[in-house]
ZAGU-107538 format. One record per residue: residue number from 0; residue in three letters; y, x, z of N, C-alpha, C in turn. Coordinates in nm, 2 decimals. Layout:
% residues N
   num   residuo     n_py     n_px     n_pz    ca_py    ca_px    ca_pz     c_py     c_px     c_pz
   NUM       Ala        Y        X        Z        Y        X        Z        Y        X        Z
...
//
This chain:
% residues 245
   num   residuo     n_py     n_px     n_pz    ca_py    ca_px    ca_pz     c_py     c_px     c_pz
     0       Met    -1.76    -0.40    -1.86    -1.72    -0.49    -1.74    -1.72    -0.39    -1.62
     1       Thr    -1.63    -0.42    -1.52    -1.62    -0.36    -1.39    -1.61    -0.47    -1.28
     2       Glu    -1.64    -0.42    -1.15    -1.61    -0.52    -1.05    -1.48    -0.58    -1.04
     3       Leu    -1.37    -0.52    -1.10    -1.24    -0.58    -1.08    -1.20    -0.66    -1.21
     4       Asn    -1.28    -0.68    -1.29    -1.24    -0.75    -1.41    -1.20    -0.89    -1.37
     5       Gly    -1.08    -0.94    -1.42    -1.03    -1.07    -1.39    -0.95    -1.09    -1.25
     6       Arg    -0.96    -0.99    -1.17    -0.89    -0.97    -1.04    -0.75    -0.96    -1.05
     7       Ile    -0.67    -1.01    -0.96    -0.52    -1.00    -0.96    -0.49    -0.91    -0.83
     8       Ala    -0.40    -0.80    -0.87    -0.37    -0.70    -0.77    -0.21    -0.69    -0.77
     9       Val    -0.15    -0.70    -0.63    -0.03    -0.68    -0.61    -0.02    -0.53    -0.57
    10       Val     0.06    -0.43    -0.62     0.09    -0.31    -0.58     0.23    -0.29    -0.54
    11       Thr     0.25    -0.25    -0.43     0.41    -0.22    -0.39     0.44    -0.08    -0.40
    12       Gly     0.57    -0.04    -0.43     0.60     0.10    -0.45     0.52     0.16    -0.58
    13       Ala     0.51     0.07    -0.68     0.42     0.11    -0.79     0.48     0.20    -0.90
    14       Ser     0.61     0.24    -0.89     0.69     0.33    -0.98     0.64     0.47    -0.96
    15       Arg     0.60     0.53    -0.87     0.57     0.66    -0.86     0.47     0.69    -0.75
    16       Gly     0.42     0.82    -0.74     0.33     0.85    -0.65     0.21     0.78    -0.63
    17       Ile     0.15     0.77    -0.51     0.03     0.69    -0.48     0.03     0.54    -0.53
    18       Gly     0.15     0.47    -0.54     0.16     0.34    -0.59     0.13     0.34    -0.74
    19       Arg     0.19     0.43    -0.81     0.17     0.44    -0.95     0.03     0.47    -0.98
    20       Ala    -0.03     0.57    -0.93    -0.17     0.60    -0.95    -0.25     0.49    -0.92
    21       Ala    -0.24     0.42    -0.82    -0.32     0.31    -0.78    -0.32     0.20    -0.89
    22       Ala    -0.18     0.16    -0.93    -0.17     0.06    -1.03    -0.25     0.10    -1.15
    23       Leu    -0.24     0.22    -1.20    -0.31     0.27    -1.31    -0.46     0.27    -1.29
    24       Ala    -0.52     0.30    -1.18    -0.65     0.30    -1.15    -0.72     0.16    -1.14
    25       Leu    -0.63     0.07    -1.08    -0.67    -0.07    -1.06    -0.68    -0.14    -1.20
    26       Ser    -0.58    -0.11    -1.27    -0.59    -0.17    -1.42    -0.69    -0.11    -1.50
    27       Lys    -0.73     0.02    -1.49    -0.85     0.07    -1.57    -0.98     0.02    -1.52
    28       Ala    -0.98    -0.04    -1.39    -1.10    -0.10    -1.35    -1.10    -0.24    -1.38
    29       Gly    -1.01    -0.29    -1.43    -1.01    -0.44    -1.50    -0.92    -0.53    -1.44
    30       Ala    -0.84    -0.49    -1.33    -0.76    -0.58    -1.27    -0.63    -0.61    -1.33
    31       His    -0.56    -0.71    -1.32    -0.44    -0.75    -1.37    -0.34    -0.71    -1.27
    32       Val    -0.25    -0.63    -1.29    -0.16    -0.56    -1.18    -0.01    -0.62    -1.19
    33       Ile     0.02    -0.66    -1.07     0.16    -0.71    -1.04     0.22    -0.61    -0.97
    34       Ala     0.30    -0.53    -1.04     0.37    -0.40    -0.99     0.51    -0.42    -0.94
    35       Leu     0.52    -0.39    -0.81     0.66    -0.40    -0.75     0.71    -0.27    -0.74
    36       Ala     0.85    -0.25    -0.76     0.92    -0.14    -0.73     1.07    -0.16    -0.75
    37       Arg     1.16    -0.08    -0.71     1.31    -0.10    -0.73     1.35    -0.07    -0.85
    38       Thr     1.29     0.03    -0.94     1.33     0.09    -1.06     1.27     0.02    -1.18
    39       Gln     1.35    -0.06    -1.26     1.30    -0.11    -1.38     1.26    -0.02    -1.49
    40       Gly     1.33     0.08    -1.50     1.29     0.18    -1.61     1.14     0.24    -1.57
    41       Ala     1.12     0.28    -1.45     0.99     0.34    -1.40     0.88     0.24    -1.41
    42       Leu     0.92     0.11    -1.38     0.81     0.01    -1.41     0.77    -0.02    -1.55
    43       Glu     0.87     0.00    -1.64     0.84    -0.01    -1.78     0.76     0.09    -1.83
    44       Glu     0.79     0.21    -1.78     0.70     0.34    -1.82     0.57     0.30    -1.78
    45       Leu     0.55     0.26    -1.65     0.41     0.23    -1.60     0.35     0.12    -1.69
    46       Asp     0.42     0.03    -1.72     0.36    -0.09    -1.81     0.31    -0.03    -1.95
    47       Asp     0.38     0.06    -2.00     0.34     0.12    -2.13     0.22     0.20    -2.12
    48       Glu     0.20     0.27    -1.99     0.07     0.34    -1.98    -0.05     0.25    -1.95
    49       Ile    -0.02     0.13    -1.87    -0.13     0.04    -1.86    -0.17    -0.02    -1.98
    50       Gln    -0.06    -0.06    -2.07    -0.10    -0.13    -2.20    -0.18    -0.04    -2.28
    51       Ser    -0.14     0.10    -2.28    -0.19     0.18    -2.38    -0.35     0.21    -2.33
    52       Gly    -0.38     0.18    -2.20    -0.52     0.20    -2.16    -0.59     0.06    -2.17
    53       Gly    -0.54    -0.04    -2.25    -0.60    -0.16    -2.27    -0.58    -0.27    -2.14
    54       Gly    -0.50    -0.23    -2.05    -0.47    -0.32    -1.94    -0.36    -0.39    -1.96
    55       Ser    -0.32    -0.48    -1.84    -0.20    -0.57    -1.85    -0.14    -0.57    -1.71
    56       Ala    -0.02    -0.60    -1.71     0.06    -0.59    -1.59     0.17    -0.70    -1.59
    57       Thr     0.23    -0.74    -1.47     0.34    -0.81    -1.47     0.43    -0.73    -1.37
    58       Leu     0.56    -0.71    -1.43     0.65    -0.62    -1.36     0.75    -0.71    -1.28
    59       Val     0.76    -0.66    -1.14     0.85    -0.73    -1.04     0.95    -0.63    -0.99
    60       Pro     1.06    -0.61    -1.05     1.17    -0.51    -0.99     1.23    -0.58    -0.86
    61       Val     1.20    -0.52    -0.75     1.25    -0.57    -0.64     1.27    -0.47    -0.52
    62       Asp     1.37    -0.50    -0.44     1.38    -0.41    -0.31     1.28    -0.49    -0.21
    63       Met     1.21    -0.41    -0.14     1.12    -0.46    -0.04     1.20    -0.53     0.08
    64       Lys     1.33    -0.50     0.09     1.40    -0.56     0.19     1.45    -0.70     0.16
    65       Asp     1.41    -0.75     0.03     1.47    -0.86    -0.02     1.35    -0.96     0.01
    66       Tyr     1.34    -1.02     0.14     1.23    -1.09     0.18     1.22    -1.23     0.11
    67       Asp     1.33    -1.29     0.08     1.33    -1.41     0.00     1.25    -1.38    -0.14
    68       Ala     1.28    -1.26    -0.19     1.21    -1.24    -0.31     1.05    -1.23    -0.30
    69       Leu     1.01    -1.17    -0.18     0.86    -1.18    -0.15     0.81    -1.30    -0.13
    70       Asp     0.88    -1.39    -0.07     0.85    -1.54    -0.05     0.83    -1.60    -0.20
    71       Arg     0.93    -1.58    -0.29     0.91    -1.63    -0.42     0.81    -1.56    -0.50
    72       Leu     0.77    -1.44    -0.47     0.66    -1.37    -0.53     0.52    -1.45    -0.51
    73       Gly     0.50    -1.50    -0.37     0.38    -1.57    -0.34     0.39    -1.71    -0.41
    74       Ala     0.50    -1.77    -0.41     0.50    -1.91    -0.49     0.48    -1.88    -0.66
    75       Ala     0.52    -1.77    -0.70     0.49    -1.74    -0.84     0.35    -1.72    -0.87
    76       Ile     0.29    -1.65    -0.79     0.15    -1.62    -0.80     0.06    -1.73    -0.80
    77       Leu     0.10    -1.83    -0.68     0.03    -1.93    -0.66     0.03    -2.03    -0.80
    78       Glu     0.15    -2.03    -0.85     0.17    -2.13    -0.97     0.09    -2.09    -1.10
    79       Arg     0.09    -1.94    -1.10     0.04    -1.89    -1.22    -0.12    -1.87    -1.21
    80       Trp    -0.16    -1.82    -1.10    -0.30    -1.78    -1.09    -0.38    -1.86    -0.98
    81       Gly    -0.31    -1.91    -0.88    -0.36    -1.98    -0.76    -0.45    -1.91    -0.67
    82       Lys    -0.44    -1.77    -0.67    -0.50    -1.69    -0.58    -0.46    -1.55    -0.60
    83       Leu    -0.48    -1.47    -0.51    -0.46    -1.31    -0.52    -0.58    -1.25    -0.47
    84       Asp    -0.63    -1.15    -0.53    -0.75    -1.07    -0.50    -0.72    -0.96    -0.41
    85       Ile    -0.61    -0.88    -0.45    -0.60    -0.74    -0.40    -0.44    -0.73    -0.36
    86       Leu    -0.42    -0.69    -0.23    -0.29    -0.65    -0.20    -0.29    -0.49    -0.16
    87       Phe    -0.22    -0.41    -0.23    -0.22    -0.26    -0.20    -0.07    -0.25    -0.16
    88       Ala    -0.06    -0.23    -0.03     0.07    -0.24     0.04     0.11    -0.10     0.06
    89       Asn     0.18    -0.03    -0.04     0.21     0.11    -0.03     0.35     0.16    -0.02
    90       Ala     0.45     0.08    -0.05     0.58     0.11    -0.04     0.62     0.16     0.11
    91       Gly     0.71     0.27     0.10     0.74     0.31     0.23     0.85     0.41     0.23
    92       Leu     0.93     0.42     0.34     1.04     0.52     0.35     1.01     0.62     0.46
    93       Leu     1.05     0.75     0.44     1.04     0.85     0.54     1.16     0.84     0.64
    94       Gly     1.27     0.83     0.59     1.38     0.81     0.68     1.44     0.95     0.72
    95       Gly     1.39     1.07     0.66     1.44     1.20     0.69     1.37     1.24     0.83
    96       Leu     1.41     1.38     0.85     1.35     1.43     0.98     1.47     1.49     1.08
    97       Ala     1.46     1.43     1.19     1.56     1.46     1.29     1.52     1.42     1.43
    98       Pro     1.56     1.46     1.53     1.55     1.43     1.67     1.58     1.28     1.68
    99       Leu     1.50     1.20     1.77     1.52     1.06     1.78     1.65     1.01     1.80
   100       Gly     1.73     1.08     1.88     1.85     1.04     1.92     1.96     1.06     1.81
   101       His     1.93     1.14     1.70     2.02     1.18     1.59     2.02     1.08     1.48
   102       Tyr     1.93     0.99     1.47     1.93     0.89     1.37     2.03     0.80     1.37
   103       Asp     2.08     0.76     1.25     2.18     0.65     1.25     2.10     0.52     1.26
   104       Gln     2.16     0.42     1.32     2.10     0.29     1.32     2.05     0.23     1.18
   105       Lys     2.13     0.24     1.07     2.09     0.21     0.94     1.96     0.26     0.90
   106       Ile     1.94     0.41     0.91     1.81     0.46     0.89     1.69     0.40     0.95
   107       Trp     1.71     0.39     1.09     1.61     0.33     1.17     1.58     0.20     1.11
   108       Asp     1.67     0.12     1.09     1.65    -0.01     1.05     1.59    -0.03     0.91
   109       Asp     1.63     0.06     0.82     1.58     0.06     0.68     1.42     0.10     0.69
   110       Val     1.40     0.20     0.76     1.25     0.24     0.77     1.17     0.12     0.83
   111       Met     1.21     0.07     0.93     1.13    -0.04     0.99     1.12    -0.17     0.89
   112       Ala     1.24    -0.19     0.83     1.23    -0.30     0.73     1.14    -0.29     0.62
   113       Val     1.12    -0.16     0.57     1.04    -0.15     0.44     0.89    -0.12     0.49
   114       Asn     0.88    -0.04     0.60     0.75     0.00     0.63     0.67    -0.09     0.72
   115       Val     0.75    -0.19     0.78     0.67    -0.28     0.88     0.70    -0.42     0.84
   116       Thr     0.84    -0.46     0.86     0.87    -0.60     0.82     0.84    -0.64     0.69
   117       Ala     0.86    -0.57     0.58     0.81    -0.60     0.45     0.67    -0.64     0.44
   118       Asn     0.58    -0.56     0.51     0.44    -0.58     0.51     0.40    -0.71     0.57
   119       Trp     0.47    -0.75     0.68     0.45    -0.86     0.75     0.49    -0.97     0.67
   120       Arg     0.60    -0.97     0.60     0.64    -1.07     0.50     0.55    -1.08     0.39
   121       Leu     0.49    -0.97     0.34     0.38    -0.99     0.23     0.27    -1.06     0.28
   122       Ile     0.23    -1.04     0.40     0.10    -1.10     0.46     0.13    -1.24     0.48
   123       Arg     0.27    -1.28     0.51     0.29    -1.42     0.54     0.31    -1.50     0.41
   124       Ser     0.35    -1.42     0.30     0.37    -1.49     0.17     0.24    -1.49     0.10
   125       Leu     0.16    -1.38     0.10     0.05    -1.37     0.01    -0.09    -1.40     0.09
   126       Gly    -0.08    -1.41     0.21    -0.20    -1.43     0.28    -0.29    -1.55     0.25
   127       Pro    -0.22    -1.66     0.24    -0.30    -1.77     0.17    -0.37    -1.76     0.04
   128       Leu    -0.30    -1.68    -0.03    -0.34    -1.65    -0.17    -0.47    -1.56    -0.15
   129       Leu    -0.47    -1.47    -0.07    -0.60    -1.38    -0.04    -0.69    -1.46     0.01
   130       Gln    -0.66    -1.57     0.09    -0.77    -1.65     0.15    -0.84    -1.75     0.03
   131       Ala    -0.75    -1.77    -0.08    -0.81    -1.84    -0.18    -0.90    -1.77    -0.28
   132       Ser    -0.91    -1.63    -0.27    -1.00    -1.56    -0.35    -1.14    -1.56    -0.28
   133       Asp    -1.23    -1.53    -0.36    -1.36    -1.52    -0.30    -1.38    -1.38    -0.24
   134       Ala    -1.30    -1.29    -0.25    -1.32    -1.16    -0.18    -1.17    -1.10    -0.17
   135       Gly    -1.09    -1.16    -0.11    -0.95    -1.11    -0.08    -0.96    -0.97    -0.02
   136       Arg    -0.88    -0.87    -0.07    -0.87    -0.74    -0.02    -0.72    -0.69     0.01
   137       Ala    -0.69    -0.66     0.14    -0.57    -0.60     0.17    -0.57    -0.45     0.21
   138       Ile    -0.51    -0.37     0.16    -0.51    -0.22     0.19    -0.38    -0.18     0.22
   139       Val    -0.36    -0.12     0.33    -0.22    -0.09     0.39    -0.22     0.05     0.40
   140       Val    -0.11     0.12     0.34    -0.10     0.26     0.36    -0.04     0.31     0.48
   141       Ser    -0.12     0.38     0.57    -0.06     0.44     0.69    -0.04     0.58     0.68
   142       Ser    -0.05     0.66     0.78    -0.02     0.80     0.78    -0.08     0.86     0.91
   143       Gly    -0.12     0.99     0.91    -0.17     1.07     1.00    -0.06     1.07     1.12
   144       Ala     0.07     1.04     1.07     0.20     1.04     1.17     0.19     0.94     1.27
   145       Ala     0.10     0.84     1.23     0.11     0.71     1.32     0.04     0.76     1.46
   146       His    -0.04     0.87     1.45    -0.13     0.92     1.57    -0.09     1.06     1.62
   147       Ser    -0.02     1.15     1.53     0.01     1.28     1.56     0.14     1.29     1.65
   148       Cys     0.23     1.19     1.61     0.35     1.18     1.66     0.43     1.31     1.68
   149       Arg     0.45     1.38     1.57     0.51     1.50     1.57     0.66     1.50     1.59
   150       Ala     0.72     1.60     1.65     0.86     1.61     1.67     0.94     1.58     1.52
   151       Tyr     1.04     1.50     1.54     1.14     1.48     1.44     1.09     1.38     1.33
   152       Trp     0.98     1.32     1.33     0.91     1.23     1.25     0.93     1.09     1.31
   153       Gly     1.02     1.07     1.40     1.02     0.94     1.48     1.01     0.82     1.41
   154       Pro     1.11     0.78     1.34     1.10     0.64     1.27     0.98     0.62     1.18
   155       Tyr     0.94     0.73     1.11     0.82     0.70     1.02     0.70     0.71     1.11
   156       Ser     0.68     0.78     1.21     0.57     0.77     1.31     0.56     0.64     1.36
   157       Val     0.66     0.58     1.42     0.67     0.46     1.49     0.63     0.36     1.39
   158       Ser     0.68     0.35     1.28     0.66     0.26     1.17     0.52     0.25     1.13
   159       Lys     0.46     0.36     1.11     0.32     0.37     1.07     0.22     0.32     1.18
   160       Ala     0.26     0.34     1.30     0.17     0.29     1.42     0.17     0.14     1.42
   161       Ala     0.31     0.09     1.39     0.34    -0.06     1.39     0.26    -0.11     1.29
   162       Val     0.24    -0.04     1.17     0.18    -0.11     1.05     0.03    -0.11     1.08
   163       Glu    -0.02    -0.01     1.13    -0.16    -0.03     1.18    -0.19    -0.13     1.26
   164       Ala    -0.11    -0.17     1.36    -0.13    -0.26     1.45    -0.11    -0.39     1.38
   165       Leu    -0.03    -0.40     1.29    -0.02    -0.53     1.21    -0.15    -0.54     1.12
   166       Ala    -0.20    -0.45     1.05    -0.32    -0.46     0.98    -0.44    -0.50     1.06
   167       Arg    -0.44    -0.43     1.18    -0.57    -0.45     1.26    -0.56    -0.60     1.31
   168       Thr    -0.45    -0.65     1.35    -0.42    -0.79     1.39    -0.47    -0.87     1.28
   169       Tyr    -0.42    -0.86     1.16    -0.46    -0.94     1.04    -0.60    -0.93     1.02
   170       Ala    -0.66    -0.81     1.04    -0.81    -0.81     1.01    -0.88    -0.89     1.11
   171       Ala    -0.83    -0.90     1.23    -0.89    -0.98     1.34    -0.88    -1.13     1.32
   172       Glu    -0.77    -1.16     1.25    -0.75    -1.30     1.23    -0.81    -1.37     1.11
   173       Thr    -0.86    -1.26     1.03    -0.94    -1.29     0.90    -1.08    -1.27     0.91
   174       Ala    -1.13    -1.24     1.03    -1.27    -1.19     1.05    -1.38    -1.28     1.01
   175       Thr    -1.35    -1.40     1.01    -1.44    -1.51     0.98    -1.43    -1.55     0.83
   176       Thr    -1.34    -1.49     0.75    -1.31    -1.52     0.62    -1.36    -1.42     0.51
   177       Pro    -1.35    -1.43     0.39    -1.40    -1.34     0.29    -1.31    -1.21     0.28
   178       Val    -1.16    -1.24     0.35    -1.07    -1.13     0.34    -1.11    -1.01     0.40
   179       Lys    -1.10    -0.90     0.36    -1.13    -0.77     0.42    -0.99    -0.68     0.43
   180       Val    -0.94    -0.62     0.54    -0.83    -0.55     0.56    -0.86    -0.41     0.60
   181       Met    -0.80    -0.31     0.53    -0.83    -0.17     0.53    -0.70    -0.10     0.55
   182       Met    -0.68     0.00     0.63    -0.58     0.10     0.65    -0.63     0.24     0.57
   183       Val    -0.53     0.30     0.51    -0.56     0.42     0.45    -0.46     0.53     0.49
   184       Asn    -0.52     0.65     0.55    -0.43     0.76     0.57    -0.45     0.87     0.45
   185       Pro    -0.37     0.86     0.36    -0.37     0.96     0.25    -0.38     1.11     0.27
   186       Gly    -0.34     1.14     0.39    -0.32     1.29     0.42    -0.20     1.35     0.34
   187       Pro    -0.18     1.48     0.34    -0.09     1.56     0.26    -0.11     1.54     0.10
   188       Leu    -0.04     1.47     0.02    -0.05     1.46    -0.12     0.06     1.51    -0.19
   189       Arg     0.05     1.54    -0.31     0.15     1.60    -0.39     0.24     1.47    -0.44
   190       Thr     0.33     1.44    -0.35     0.42     1.34    -0.39     0.57     1.38    -0.35
   191       Arg     0.66     1.29    -0.40     0.81     1.33    -0.38     0.84     1.30    -0.24
   192       Met     0.78     1.22    -0.16     0.81     1.20    -0.03     0.75     1.33     0.06
   193       Arg     0.64     1.37     0.02     0.59     1.49     0.09     0.68     1.62     0.06
   194       Ala     0.73     1.62    -0.07     0.81     1.74    -0.10     0.95     1.73    -0.02
   195       Ser     1.01     1.61     0.00     1.12     1.58     0.08     1.11     1.62     0.22
   196       Ala     0.98     1.60     0.27     0.96     1.63     0.42     0.92     1.77     0.44
   197       Met     0.87     1.85     0.33     0.81     1.99     0.35     0.86     2.05     0.22
   198       Pro     0.99     2.09     0.22     1.04     2.16     0.09     0.98     2.30     0.08
   199       Gly     0.95     2.35     0.16     0.90     2.49     0.14     0.75     2.50     0.11
   200       Glu     0.70     2.39     0.10     0.53     2.38     0.08     0.51     2.40    -0.07
   201       Asp     0.40     2.46    -0.10     0.36     2.48    -0.23     0.28     2.36    -0.27
   202       Pro     0.33     2.28    -0.38     0.26     2.16    -0.40     0.12     2.18    -0.47
   203       Ala     0.10     2.30    -0.53    -0.03     2.32    -0.59    -0.14     2.34    -0.49
   204       Thr    -0.09     2.35    -0.35    -0.20     2.35    -0.26    -0.24     2.22    -0.21
   205       Leu    -0.19     2.11    -0.27    -0.21     1.97    -0.21    -0.30     1.90    -0.31
   206       Lys    -0.38     1.80    -0.25    -0.43     1.71    -0.36    -0.34     1.61    -0.42
   207       Thr    -0.39     1.55    -0.52    -0.29     1.46    -0.58    -0.32     1.31    -0.56
   208       Pro    -0.23     1.23    -0.59    -0.27     1.08    -0.56    -0.38     1.03    -0.65
   209       Glu    -0.39     1.09    -0.77    -0.51     1.06    -0.86    -0.65     1.08    -0.79
   210       Glu    -0.65     1.18    -0.70    -0.77     1.21    -0.64    -0.81     1.11    -0.53
   211       Leu    -0.71     1.04    -0.48    -0.72     0.95    -0.37    -0.76     0.79    -0.43
   212       Val    -0.70     0.77    -0.54    -0.71     0.61    -0.58    -0.85     0.57    -0.63
   213       Pro    -0.95     0.66    -0.66    -1.08     0.61    -0.67    -1.13     0.54    -0.54
   214       His    -1.08     0.60    -0.43    -1.13     0.52    -0.30    -1.05     0.39    -0.28
   215       Ile    -0.93     0.38    -0.33    -0.85     0.25    -0.33    -0.93     0.14    -0.41
   216       Val    -0.96     0.19    -0.53    -1.04     0.10    -0.61    -1.18     0.04    -0.54
   217       Arg    -1.23     0.13    -0.48    -1.35     0.10    -0.40    -1.34     0.01    -0.30
   218       Met    -1.23     0.02    -0.22    -1.20    -0.06    -0.12    -1.14    -0.20    -0.16
   219       Ala    -1.09    -0.20    -0.29    -1.05    -0.33    -0.35    -1.16    -0.42    -0.41
   220       Ser    -1.28    -0.36    -0.42    -1.38    -0.43    -0.48    -1.46    -0.53    -0.40
   221       Pro    -1.50    -0.64    -0.46    -1.58    -0.73    -0.39    -1.69    -0.69    -0.30
   222       Ser    -1.76    -0.57    -0.34    -1.86    -0.52    -0.26    -1.81    -0.45    -0.14
   223       Trp    -1.69    -0.43    -0.11    -1.66    -0.35     0.01    -1.66    -0.44     0.13
   224       Thr    -1.73    -0.40     0.23    -1.75    -0.48     0.36    -1.70    -0.46     0.48
   225       Glu    -1.63    -0.35     0.49    -1.56    -0.30     0.62    -1.43    -0.37     0.62
   226       Ser    -1.38    -0.39     0.74    -1.25    -0.45     0.79    -1.20    -0.40     0.90
   227       Gly    -1.07    -0.40     0.92    -1.00    -0.35     1.04    -1.02    -0.21     1.07
   228       Lys    -1.05    -0.14     0.97    -1.07     0.02     0.99    -0.99     0.09     0.90
   229       Leu    -0.98     0.23     0.93    -0.89     0.33     0.85    -1.00     0.41     0.78
   230       Tyr    -0.96     0.43     0.64    -1.01     0.52     0.56    -0.93     0.65     0.56
   231       Asp    -0.98     0.75     0.61    -0.91     0.89     0.62    -0.94     0.98     0.51
   232       Phe    -0.86     0.99     0.42    -0.88     1.07     0.29    -0.91     1.22     0.32
   233       Pro    -0.84     1.28     0.41    -0.87     1.41     0.44    -1.00     1.44     0.50
   234       Gln    -1.07     1.35     0.57    -1.19     1.35     0.62    -1.31     1.29     0.53
   235       Asp    -1.25     1.21     0.43    -1.33     1.13     0.36    -1.44     1.06     0.44
   236       Arg    -1.38     0.97     0.54    -1.46     0.89     0.62    -1.38     0.77     0.67
   237       Val    -1.46     0.67     0.70    -1.40     0.54     0.76    -1.40     0.56     0.91
   238       Leu    -1.29     0.55     0.98    -1.27     0.55     1.13    -1.27     0.39     1.19
   239       Asp    -1.35     0.39     1.28    -1.35     0.25     1.36    -1.28     0.27     1.49
   240       Phe    -1.17     0.19     1.49    -1.09     0.20     1.62    -1.16     0.17     1.75
   241       Asn    -1.26     0.09     1.73    -1.34     0.04     1.84    -1.45     0.12     1.88
   242       Arg    -1.46     0.23     1.83    -1.57     0.33     1.86    -1.52     0.47     1.87
   243       Pro    -1.58     0.56     1.98    -1.54     0.68     1.98    -1.54     0.76     1.85
   244       Ser    -1.44     0.85     1.82    -1.45     0.93     1.69    -1.55     1.04     1.70
//
């Protein structure tokens, strides 16, 4: 038995990278994983691995810009389980690297739609279900780009700053409830997104998503007590926005 036995967890962007590693880790810890991603085949491969480890999953092939589908997800979870214990909001787009004035409108809109608006729609759809849990946990993936604001990372940096504001607001609004809301800065990890952003980088020098996800499991557990803060994986510390660093 583990702390997550019988818990229900939604994981977005679950087909690869951090999302896939988190889905596997949450399943191994005892949670039933509701895995969201666009690619049916990759979800089926994830399901095979979860089942081989003795876990269980529900697969939801969905584009995060299909907001009506996110609303239907909340209704389906309510009907089947009546609650949600864990939301791991991981899906995101980089949008490429370019000067701010060089981005096409569609790229800007897509990054904001997936990285920001979809997470707001998830909170709107799944928030009441997290409130129905005795220990609802929402974990939102951010990035150091939200604070460094490096040249040519404009849409991604802006979107991650916005998603941190979204998560902090949600944490404030749930402060008197059992729901805890955390942000995570994974830092540079060995993922496809990182490779596209830094094509000349040696991936062997980077940590892996599998090294991060034990901390995700810890934050997803009922024993976790922090809220409205950011777990910085490179520093292995929780940062409080209301206190000097």
